[in-house]
DONUMI-179364 format. One record per residue: x, y, z of N, C-alpha, C in turn. Coordinates in pm, whole numbers, plus 32768, in hexadecimal, padded with zeros to 4 digits. Layout:
+------+------+------+-------+-------+-------+------+------+------+
: n_px : n_py : n_pz : ca_px : ca_py : ca_pz : c_px : c_py : c_pz :
+------+------+------+-------+-------+-------+------+------+------+
:    X :    Y :    Z :     X :     Y :     Z :    X :    Y :    Z :
...
+------+------+------+-------+-------+-------+------+------+------+
//
This chain:
+------+------+------+-------+-------+-------+------+------+------+
: n_px : n_py : n_pz : ca_px : ca_py : ca_pz : c_px : c_py : c_pz :
+------+------+------+-------+-------+-------+------+------+------+
: 8052 : 7F8A : 8001 :  8002 :  7FFD :  7FFE : 8055 : 8079 : 8000 :
: 80B2 : 807C : 804D :  8119 :  80EC :  8058 : 815D : 8109 : 7FD2 :
: 8187 : 8098 : 7F8C :  81CF :  80A8 :  7F12 : 8172 : 80E5 : 7EA6 :
: 80EC : 80C5 : 7EAD :  808F :  80F8 :  7E52 : 807F : 818F : 7E60 :
: 8079 : 81B4 : 7EE2 :  8068 :  824A :  7EF8 : 80E0 : 828E : 7EC9 :
: 815F : 825A : 7EDB :  81D1 :  82A0 :  7EAF : 81D9 : 82AB : 7E13 :
: 81AB : 8243 : 7DD0 :  81AE :  824C :  7D3E : 8149 : 82B4 : 7D0C :
: 80D6 : 82BD : 7D4B :  806C :  831D :  7D25 : 80A7 : 83AD : 7D3D :
: 80EB : 83C2 : 7DAD :  8123 :  843D :  7DC7 : 8184 : 846E : 7D67 :
: 81E3 : 8416 : 7D39 :  8245 :  8433 :  7CD2 : 8206 : 8453 : 7C48 :
: 819C : 840E : 7C2E :  815B :  842D :  7BAB : 811C : 84B9 : 7BAE :
: 80DC : 84D7 : 7C1E :  80A4 :  855D :  7C27 : 8109 : 85C6 : 7C22 :
: 8186 : 85BD : 7C63 :  81E7 :  8619 :  7C56 : 821C : 8621 : 7BC5 :
: 822A : 85BD : 7B7B :  8257 :  85BB :  7AED : 81FE : 8612 : 7A9A :
: 8178 : 85F6 : 7AB5 :  8111 :  8645 :  7A69 : 811D : 86D7 : 7A82 :
: 812B : 86FC : 7B03 :  8134 :  8780 :  7B28 : 81B5 : 87C5 : 7AF0 :
: 8218 : 877F : 7AF1 :  829D :  87B3 :  7AC0 : 828C : 87CC : 7A25 :
: 824F : 8768 : 79D9 :  8241 :  8779 :  7949 : 81EC : 87FB : 792A :
: 818B : 880E : 7975 :  8139 :  8881 :  7960 : 8177 : 8906 : 797C :
: 81CD : 88FF : 79E8 :  821C :  897E :  7A08 : 8278 : 899D : 7996 :
: 82BF : 8934 : 7957 :  831A :  8942 :  78EB : 82D5 : 8980 : 7871 :
: 8262 : 8952 : 7857 :  8212 :  8980 :  77E3 : 81EB : 8A10 : 77F5 :
: 81C5 : 8A30 : 786F :  8192 :  8AB4 :  7888 : 81F7 : 8B1F : 788A :
: 827F : 8AFD : 789C :  82E9 :  8B63 :  78A2 : 8300 : 8BA2 : 7822 :
: 834D : 8C10 : 7820 :  836A :  8C61 :  77A3 : 83BF : 8C12 : 7746 :
: 83AA : 8C22 : 76C9 :  83F8 :  8BDD :  765A : 847F : 8C10 : 7663 :
: 84DE : 8BB8 : 764E :  856D :  8BDD :  7649 : 858A : 8C39 : 75D9 :
: 85D9 : 8C9E : 75EB :  8605 :  8D0C :  7580 : 8589 : 8D63 : 755C :
: 8522 : 8D56 : 75B0 :  84AF :  8DBA :  75A2 : 84DA : 8E36 : 75E1 :
: 8484 : 8E9C : 75DD :  84A0 :  8F1A :  7625 : 84B5 : 8F00 : 76BA :
: 851C : 8F41 : 76EE :  8542 :  8F30 :  7782 : 856B : 8EA2 : 77A6 :
: 8583 : 8E4C : 7743 :  85B7 :  8DCA :  7759 : 8625 : 8DA4 : 76F4 :
: 8683 : 8E04 : 76E9 :  86F5 :  8DEB :  768B : 877C : 8DEA : 76CC :
: 87D8 : 8DAE : 769D :  8861 :  8DB9 :  76BE : 88BC : 8DC7 : 7645 :
: 8940 : 8DC6 : 764F :  8997 :  8DDE :  75E2 : 8995 : 8D76 : 7574 :
: 8958 : 8CF6 : 7593 :  8947 :  8C96 :  7531 : 88D9 : 8CA8 : 74DA :
: 8883 : 8D0D : 74F9 :  880A :  8D20 :  74B0 : 8823 : 8D87 : 7435 :
: 8892 : 8DCA : 7434 :  88B0 :  8E2F :  73CD : 88CD : 8DE4 : 734A :
: 8882 : 8E08 : 72DB :  88A0 :  8DCF :  725F : 8915 : 8E07 : 7211 :
: 8940 : 8DC7 : 71AF :  89C1 :  8DEC :  7165 : 8991 : 8E5C : 70FC :
: 89E2 : 8ECB : 7104 :  89CB :  8F3F :  70A6 : 8A29 : 8F2E : 7035 :
: 89FC : 8F2B : 6FC0 :  8A4E :  8F1F :  6F51 : 8A2A : 8F84 : 6EDF :
: 8A8C : 8FA8 : 6E8E :  8A7A :  9006 :  6E19 : 8ABD : 8FCE : 6D9D :
: 8A9E : 9000 : 6D2A :  8AD5 :  8FDD :  6CAA : 8B6C : 8FFE : 6CAE :
: 8BC3 : 8FA8 : 6C76 :  8C4F :  8FC3 :  6C74 : 8C6B : 9048 : 6C22 :
: 8CBD : 9099 : 6C51 :  8CDE :  9117 :  6C11 : 8D67 : 910E : 6BD2 :
: 8D71 : 913F : 6B58 :  8DEE :  9143 :  6B12 : 8E28 : 91D1 : 6B19 :
: 8EA3 : 91E4 : 6B3A :  8EE5 :  9266 :  6B48 : 8EDD : 92AF : 6AC0 :
: 8EA6 : 9329 : 6AB0 :  8EA8 :  9370 :  6A3A : 8F3A : 939C : 6A12 :
: 8F54 : 93A0 : 6990 :  8FD6 :  93C3 :  6965 : 8FD1 : 9432 : 6902 :
: 9048 : 9474 : 68E3 :  904A :  94DA :  687D : 9046 : 949C : 67EC :
: 9024 : 94EB : 6789 :  9020 :  94B8 :  6701 : 90A5 : 9485 : 66D6 :
: 90A5 : 9423 : 6684 :  9128 :  93EB :  6655 : 914E : 9419 : 65C5 :
: 90FF : 9483 : 6599 :  911A :  94B9 :  6514 : 919B : 9501 : 6518 :
: 91E0 : 9517 : 64A2 :  925C :  955F :  64A5 : 9245 : 95F3 : 64D6 :
: 92A3 : 961D : 6527 :  929A :  96A4 :  6564 : 9273 : 96AA : 65F6 :
: 9232 : 9632 : 6624 :  91FD :  9630 :  66AD : 9262 : 95F1 : 670F :
: 9272 : 9629 : 6781 :  92C9 :  95EA :  67E8 : 9276 : 95FD : 686A :
: 929E : 95A7 : 68CC :  925E :  959C :  6954 : 92B4 : 95ED : 69B9 :
: 927C : 9653 : 69EA :  92BE :  969E :  6A56 : 92B2 : 9655 : 6AE3 :
: 923D : 9629 : 6AFB :  921C :  95E6 :  6B7C : 91B7 : 957A : 6B5C :
: 91CE : 94FE : 6B83 :  9173 :  9490 :  6B72 : 90FE : 9498 : 6BCB :
: 9091 : 9456 : 6BAC :  901B :  9457 :  6C06 : 9043 : 9410 : 6C85 :
: 9003 : 943C : 6CF6 :  901A :  940A :  6D7B : 8F9A : 93D1 : 6DB5 :
: 8FA0 : 935A : 6DF7 :  8F2D :  9326 :  6E39 : 8F1B : 9368 : 6EC6 :
: 8EA8 : 939F : 6EE3 :  8E8A :  93F0 :  6F57 : 8E25 : 93A7 : 6FB3 :
: 8E1C : 931E : 6FA6 :  8DC6 :  92D3 :  7001 : 8D43 : 92AC : 6FCA :
: 8D0A : 9309 : 6F75 :  8C80 :  92EA :  6F3E : 8C86 : 92F6 : 6E99 :
: 8CEB : 9342 : 6E70 :  8CF6 :  9356 :  6DDD : 8D81 : 9387 : 6DBB :
: 8D9B : 938F : 6D38 :  8E1E :  93C5 :  6D0D : 8E0E : 945C : 6CEA :
: 8E7B : 9498 : 6CFF :  8E7E :  9528 :  6CD8 : 8E9F : 952B : 6C42 :
: 8E82 : 959F : 6C04 :  8E9F :  95AE :  6B73 : 8F33 : 95C8 : 6B62 :
: 8F74 : 958A : 6AFA :  9001 :  9594 :  6AE1 : 901F : 9629 : 6AB3 :
: 9093 : 9655 : 6AC6 :  90BA :  96D7 :  6A94 : 9101 : 96C5 : 6A0D :
: 90D1 : 96F2 : 699D :  9108 :  96E0 :  691B : 9138 : 9766 : 68DF :
: 9196 : 974F : 6887 :  91CD :  97C8 :  683A : 91DC : 97AB : 67A8 :
: 91B3 : 9809 : 674F :  91C3 :  97F6 :  66C2 : 9227 : 9853 : 6680 :
: 927D : 981E : 6635 :  92E4 :  986E :  65EA : 92BB : 9866 : 6554 :
: 92A9 : 98E2 : 6515 :  9288 :  98E2 :  648A : 9310 : 98D8 : 6439 :
: 930B : 9897 : 63CD :  9386 :  988F :  6378 : 93AE : 9916 : 633C :
: 942A : 992E : 632E :  945A :  99AD :  62FB : 9459 : 99A6 : 6262 :
: 942F : 9A16 : 6223 :  9426 :  9A27 :  6192 : 94A0 : 9A74 : 615D :
: 94A3 : 9A82 : 60E3 :  9511 :  9AD4 :  609C : 94E6 : 9B6C : 60A2 :
: 9543 : 9BC6 : 60AB :  9523 :  9C54 :  60B2 : 94FD : 9C81 : 6028 :
: 94BF : 9CFC : 6020 :  94A3 :  9D34 :  5F9C : 9513 : 9D39 : 5F40 :
: 9502 : 9D1B : 5EC6 :  9566 :  9D24 :  5E60 : 95B4 : 9C9F : 5E50 :
: 9585 : 9C33 : 5E9F :  95BE :  9BB8 :  5E91 : 9558 : 9B4C : 5E7B :
: 957E : 9AEB : 5E30 :  9524 :  9A6E :  5E1C : 9557 : 99F7 : 5E6A :
: 94F9 : 999F : 5E9A :  9518 :  992D :  5EE9 : 953C : 98C2 : 5E91 :
: 95B3 : 9889 : 5E99 :  95DE :  981A :  5E49 : 95D6 : 978F : 5E9C :
: 95D6 : 9796 : 5F21 :  95C2 :  972F :  5F72 : 957A : 974F : 5FF5 :
: 950A : 9709 : 601C :  94C1 :  972E :  608B : 9503 : 970F : 610E :
: 94DB : 9751 : 617F :  9515 :  9731 :  6203 : 94E7 : 96A2 : 622E :
: 9534 : 9669 : 6281 :  9519 :  95DF :  62B2 : 9510 : 95D9 : 6347 :
: 94A4 : 95A0 : 6377 :  948D :  9590 :  6410 : 94E5 : 9523 : 644A :
: 9538 : 9543 : 64A7 :  9594 :  94E0 :  64E7 : 955B : 949B : 6565 :
: 94EC : 94D2 : 658E :  94AD :  94A0 :  660C : 94B1 : 9502 : 6676 :
: 950B : 9560 : 6671 :  9512 :  95CA :  66D1 : 9517 : 9654 : 668D :
: 953E : 965E : 660B :  9545 :  96E0 :  65C7 : 9547 : 96C3 : 6532 :
: 953E : 9733 : 64E8 :  953F :  972B :  6459 : 95C3 : 974D : 6422 :
: 95F6 : 9710 : 63BE :  9665 :  9734 :  6375 : 9646 : 97AF : 6325 :
: 96AF : 97FD : 62F6 :  9692 :  986E :  62A0 : 967A : 9843 : 6212 :
: 961E : 988C : 61C9 :  9608 :  9868 :  613D : 967A : 9893 : 60E4 :
: 968E : 985B : 607B :  96F0 :  9883 :  6019 : 96B2 : 98E3 : 5FC2 :
: 96F0 : 995F : 5FB8 :  96B9 :  99CC :  5F6A : 971A : 99F8 : 5F00 :
: 96DF : 9A26 : 5E97 :  9732 :  9A52 :  5E22 : 9702 : 9ADB : 5DF0 :
: 975C : 9B3C : 5DE0 :  972F :  9BC7 :  5DB9 : 96E3 : 9BC1 : 5D36 :
: 967D : 9C0F : 5D2C :  9633 :  9C1A :  5CAD : 967E : 9C7B : 5C54 :
: 96A1 : 9C48 : 5BE1 :  96EA :  9CA0 :  5B7D : 9680 : 9CF8 : 5B35 :
: 9683 : 9D82 : 5B4C :  9626 :  9DCE :  5B05 : 9633 : 9DC7 : 5A6C :
: 95C4 : 9DC6 : 5A27 :  95C8 :  9DBD :  5997 : 95F9 : 9E48 : 595E :
: 965E : 9E40 : 590E :  9693 :  9EC0 :  58DB : 9639 : 9EF0 : 5873 :
: 9614 : 9F79 : 5883 :  95AE :  9FB8 :  5823 : 95F0 : 9FC3 : 5795 :
: 9596 : 9FB9 : 5736 :  95BE :  9FC2 :  56A9 : 9587 : A040 : 566F :
: 95C1 : A06A : 55FF :  958D :  A0E6 :  55B2 : 9511 : A0BC : 5561 :
: 94A7 : A105 : 557D :  942B :  A0F3 :  5537 : 9432 : A13D : 54AC :
: 945D : A1BC : 54B6 :  945B :  A20B :  5442 : 94D6 : A273 : 544D :
: 950A : A294 : 53E0 :  957F :  A2F6 :  53D8 : 955D : A35F : 536F :
: 9544 : A3D9 : 538C :  9529 :  A445 :  5330 : 9575 : A4BA : 5346 :
: 9586 : A513 : 52D8 :  95D3 :  A58D :  52E7 : 957D : A602 : 52D6 :
: 95AB : A676 : 5308 :  9563 :  A6F6 :  5300 : 95CF : A767 : 52F9 :
: 95A3 : A7DA : 52DF :  9604 :  A848 :  52C8 : 95F5 : A8AA : 532F :
: 9669 : A8E0 : 535C :  9674 :  A947 :  53C9 : 96B9 : A9BB : 5388 :
: 9677 : AA32 : 53A0 :  96B9 :  AAAB :  5360 : 9717 : AAF5 : 53CB :
: 9788 : AB1F : 538F :  97EC :  AB65 :  53D8 : 980D : ABDD : 537E :
: 986C : AC33 : 53B7 :  989B :  ACA8 :  5371 : 9923 : AC8D : 5332 :
: 9935 : ACAD : 52B1 :  99B2 :  AC93 :  526E : 9A23 : ACDE : 52BB :
: 9A07 : AD45 : 5302 :  9A74 :  AD92 :  5342 : 9ABE : AD3D : 53A9 :
: 9A79 : ACD8 : 53DB :  9AB8 :  AC84 :  5442 : 9B1E : AC1E : 5402 :
: 9B17 : AC15 : 537F :  9B6F :  ABB6 :  5337 : 9BCC : ABF0 : 52D8 :
: 9BB9 : AC70 : 52BA :  9C14 :  ACB2 :  5256 : 9C56 : AD26 : 528B :
: 9C5C : AD3B : 530E :  9CA2 :  ADA7 :  5342 : 9C5F : AE37 : 5320 :
: 9BDC : AE2D : 5310 :  9B89 :  AE9A :  52EF : 9B9B : AECD : 5261 :
: 9BEA : AE83 : 5210 :  9BF9 :  AEAB :  5181 : 9B76 : AE8D : 513B :
: 9B27 : AE37 : 516B :  9AA2 :  AE2A :  512C : 9A43 : AE2A : 519D :
: 99C9 : AE57 : 5183 :  995E :  AE5B :  51E8 : 98DE : AE26 : 51A5 :
: 9882 : ADFF : 51FD :  9807 :  ADD0 :  51C9 : 97F6 : AD3F : 51F2 :
: 9780 : AD06 : 51E3 :  9763 :  AC80 :  5213 : 97A4 : AC14 : 51C2 :
: 97D3 : ABA7 : 5211 :  9802 :  AB32 :  51CC : 97CF : AABB : 5203 :
: 97A2 : AA59 : 51B5 :  975E :  A9D7 :  51E3 : 97CD : A978 : 520D :
: 97B8 : A938 : 5280 :  9814 :  A8D1 :  52BB : 97BC : A856 : 52D3 :
: 97F3 : A7E2 : 52A9 :  97AF :  A763 :  52BC : 97C1 : A726 : 5342 :
: 9749 : A70A : 5385 :  974D :  A6C2 :  53FC : 96EF : A64D : 53EF :
: 9719 : A5DE : 542E :  96C8 :  A55E :  5423 : 9694 : A538 : 54AB :
: 961D : A4F8 : 54AD :  95EB :  A4C0 :  5526 : 95CF : A42B : 551C :
: 95EB : A3DF : 5584 :  95CD :  A352 :  558F : 955E : A341 : 55F8 :
: 94EC : A2FC : 55D5 :  9489 :  A2D8 :  5633 : 9496 : A246 : 5651 :
: 94A3 : A227 : 56D8 :  94C8 :  A1A2 :  5703 : 944E : A14E : 572D :
: 9458 : A0CF : 5738 :  93EB :  A078 :  5760 : 93B7 : A091 : 57F1 :
: 940D : A0CC : 5846 :  93DB :  A0EB :  58CF : 9391 : A16F : 58D6 :
: 9381 : A1B6 : 5867 :  933E :  A235 :  585B : 9393 : A2AF : 5866 :
: 9415 : A2A2 : 5871 :  9474 :  A312 :  5883 : 949E : A33F : 57F9 :
: 94D1 : A3BB : 57FD :  9502 :  A3F7 :  577E : 9588 : A436 : 5790 :
: 95E7 : A415 : 573B :  9665 :  A451 :  573F : 968F : A495 : 56BC :
: 96E8 : A4FB : 56C3 :  970C :  A54C :  5650 : 97A2 : A53E : 562C :
: 97C2 : A553 : 55B0 :  984D :  A551 :  5595 : 9869 : A598 : 550B :
: 98DD : A5BD : 54ED :  990D :  A5EF :  546E : 9964 : A588 : 5433 :
: 995D : A580 : 53A8 :  99B0 :  A522 :  5361 : 9A16 : A573 : 5319 :
: 9A98 : A560 : 5349 :  9B01 :  A5B9 :  531D : 9B79 : A562 : 52FE :
: 9BA0 : A564 : 527B :  9C10 :  A51C :  5248 : 9C0E : A481 : 5272 :
: 9B90 : A44B : 5260 :  9B75 :  A3C2 :  5272 : 9B66 : A395 : 5303 :
: 9B60 : A3F6 : 535C :  9B4E :  A3D2 :  53E4 : 9AD7 : A41B : 5426 :
: 9A96 : A3D2 : 5482 :  9A29 :  A416 :  54CB : 9A54 : A465 : 554D :
: 9A2D : A4DA : 5558 :  9A4F :  A52B :  55CB : 99CB : A549 : 5619 :
: 99C2 : A519 : 5694 :  9952 :  A537 :  56E4 : 9926 : A5C8 : 56EB :
: 98A5 : A5EA : 56EF :  9873 :  A672 :  56F2 : 9814 : A674 : 5760 :
: 9819 : A6E8 : 57AD :  97B7 :  A702 :  5816 : 9769 : A77F : 57FA :
: 96FF : A794 : 584F :  96B2 :  A808 :  583F : 96B1 : A85F : 58B8 :
: 96CA : A8E0 : 58B3 :  96D6 :  A933 :  5928 : 964E : A962 : 5956 :
: 9648 : A9B7 : 59BE :  95CC :  A9DF :  59F8 : 957D : AA37 : 599C :
: 95B6 : AA6D : 5935 :  9574 :  AABD :  58D7 : 9551 : AA74 : 585A :
: 9563 : A9F8 : 5857 :  9544 :  A9A4 :  57E3 : 95A5 : A9A8 : 5775 :
: 9623 : A9D7 : 5788 :  968E :  A9DA :  5726 : 96E2 : A95C : 572F :
: 9700 : A92C : 56B7 :  9750 :  A8B0 :  56AE : 97E7 : A8D4 : 56B7 :
: 9832 : A87A : 56F3 :  98C1 :  A88D :  56F5 : 9903 : A806 : 56F9 :
: 997E : A7F8 : 56B8 :  99CA :  A77C :  56C4 : 9A09 : A77D : 574A :
: 99FD : A70A : 579A :  9A37 :  A701 :  581C : 9AC7 : A71E : 581B :
: 9B14 : A6F1 : 57B1 :  9BA5 :  A706 :  57B0 : 9BC8 : A79F : 579F :
: 9B6D : A7EA : 5761 :  9B88 :  A876 :  574F : 9B5B : A8C8 : 57C3 :
: 9AEF : A89C : 57FC :  9AAE :  A8E5 :  5870 : 9A49 : A943 : 583B :
: 99FA : A971 : 58A0 :  998A :  A9D6 :  588B : 99C4 : AA65 : 5880 :
: 99EE : AA8F : 580B :  9A34 :  AB0E :  57FD : 99D8 : AB7E : 57B6 :
: 9965 : AB63 : 57A7 :  9907 :  ABC5 :  5760 : 9904 : AC4A : 57A4 :
: 9927 : AC58 : 5825 :  9924 :  ACD5 :  585E : 99AE : AD10 : 587C :
: 9A17 : ACCF : 583D :  9A9C :  ACF7 :  5852 : 9AD1 : AD3D : 57D3 :
: 9AEC : ADBF : 57E0 :  9B20 :  AE16 :  5771 : 9BAD : ADEC : 574D :
: 9BCB : ADCD : 56D1 :  9C54 :  ADA9 :  56A8 : 9CA9 : AE24 : 568D :
: 9C76 : AE98 : 56AC :  9CBB :  AF18 :  5697 : 9CA3 : AF5D : 5609 :
: 9C4C : AF2C : 55CB :  9C21 :  AF5D :  5542 : 9B8D : AF8A : 5547 :
: 9B52 : AF83 : 55BC :  9AC6 :  AFA6 :  55BD : 9A6F : AF2B : 55A3 :
: 9AB0 : AEB9 : 558C :  9A5E :  AE36 :  5573 : 9A8A : ADD9 : 55D9 :
: 9A2D : AD7E : 55F9 :  9A4E :  AD16 :  5663 : 9AA4 : ACA8 : 5623 :
: 9AEF : AC67 : 567B :  9B3B :  ABF1 :  5657 : 9AD9 : AB88 : 5628 :
: 9B0B : AB33 : 55C8 :  9AC4 :  AAD2 :  558C : 9AA5 : AA5F : 55EB :
: 9A2C : AA30 : 55F8 :  9A10 :  A9C7 :  5653 : 99E1 : A946 : 5601 :
: 99DC : A959 : 5581 :  99C5 :  A8E4 :  552C : 9A26 : A8E0 : 54B5 :
: 9A41 : A868 : 5481 :  9A95 :  A863 :  540E : 9A55 : A89C : 5398 :
: 9AA3 : A8DB : 533E :  9A68 :  A90E :  52BC : 9A66 : A89A : 5263 :
: 99FB : A855 : 5261 :  99F1 :  A7CF :  520E : 9969 : A7C5 : 51D4 :
: 9960 : A796 : 515E :  98E2 :  A772 :  511A : 98B9 : A6E7 : 5133 :
: 984E : A6BA : 50F6 :  9822 :  A632 :  50FD : 9896 : A5D3 : 50D1 :
: 989E : A562 : 510B :  9904 :  A505 :  50E9 : 98FB : A476 : 512A :
: 989D : A464 : 5187 :  988E :  A3DF :  51C1 : 9840 : A388 : 5174 :
: 9879 : A31A : 5140 :  982B :  A2C8 :  50E1 : 97C3 : A273 : 5125 :
: 97CF : A268 : 51AD :  976D :  A215 :  51FE : 96EE : A25E : 521F :
: 96E3 : A2E1 : 5202 :  9673 :  A32A :  5231 : 9640 : A37E : 51BD :
: 95BC : A395 : 51BA :  9579 :  A3EA :  5153 : 9577 : A477 : 517D :
: 957C : A4DE : 512C :  9579 :  A565 :  5151 : 9540 : A5AE : 50D3 :
: 94EA : A61C : 50ED :  94B7 :  A664 :  5082 : 9521 : A6AE : 5031 :
: 94FA : A6D8 : 4FBB :  955D :  A720 :  4F63 : 959C : A798 : 4FAB :
: 961C : A7AF : 4F90 :  9661 :  A81C :  4FD1 : 9626 : A8A4 : 4FA4 :
: 9608 : A8FF : 5003 :  95D9 :  A983 :  4FD6 : 9655 : A9D5 : 4F9B :
: 9630 : AA38 : 4F51 :  9696 :  AA8D :  4F13 : 96D6 : AAE5 : 4F7A :
: 975A : AAF2 : 4F6B :  97A4 :  AB56 :  4FBC : 976F : ABE2 : 4FAA :
: 977A : AC30 : 500F :  9754 :  ACBC :  5001 : 97C2 : AD13 : 5036 :
: 983E : ACE5 : 5029 :  98AE :  AD3A :  505B : 98D7 : ADA3 : 4FF3 :
: 98FD : AE0D : 5028 :  9931 :  AE78 :  4FC9 : 99A3 : AEBD : 5006 :
: 99F7 : AF05 : 4FB1 :  9A69 :  AF4F :  4FE8 : 9ADF : AF2B : 4F91 :
: 9B58 : AF4A : 4FBE :  9BD3 :  AF31 :  4F7D : 9BE5 : AE9D : 4F60 :
: 9C24 : AE7B : 4EEF :  9C3B :  ADF2 :  4ECA : 9BBB : ADA4 : 4EC2 :
: 9B53 : ADE7 : 4E9F :  9AD2 :  AD9F :  4E90 : 9ACD : AD61 : 4E07 :
+------+------+------+-------+-------+-------+------+------+------+
//
C-alpha cells in the first residue's frame, strides 16, 4: 500500500513539473535571451575599388577597409604631351605605367611662295636727276612688280640683266634699295639724286605696256 502511494505521488509531481515547463517563457524570446541567441550578421563580399587602368592613370592612394566598407581610391590622370605649334608628330607618346614618353616632333617646313604674276609699269622722273640738269622734263623709268602666291607684292628694276629690289616710301615714290630714297636730296644742281636706275623695259619674264615717249628737253637733246 505504501509503495502504491509513493508511485502515485511521483506521477503527480512529474505532471506538475511538465506543466510548469510548458507554461514558462520560450527560450530566446523577449526577456529570455542570452549570448547564444544572437544570430549571425552577414553582408555581401565587397571588392576594393581601384583606379582606372587606362594609359595615363596612376594610383595615389589605394582604397582602405574602414570596418564596414572601402574608401574611394585617390587617382591621378596625366594627359600625353603633344607637339608644339609649327611641328608635326611623327611618333606618339607611349605610356610606361607611371608617365608618358615625349612624342617625336618634326618642324613643319613652310611652303615657299611662288610668283603668280609679273608685270611692269612706268614711273616718271625728271631728266635733270640723270643728266646733270643738261636736260629737263619727264623721263619714263621701268619698274616691275611680282605678285606672290601668299598675297604679297614685291617690286624691282631690271638693270643689266639683274633684278634690283625696289621699295616705296611714305609718299608713294619708288626707289632702288641699293641707291636709297634720295628724292628729297638735292645733288647741287637743283635736282634730286636719282633713286631709280635710268632703264627702259628689258625683263623678258614680265610683261609691260609700251614705253611712253621721252619729254626731256635742253642741251644735248
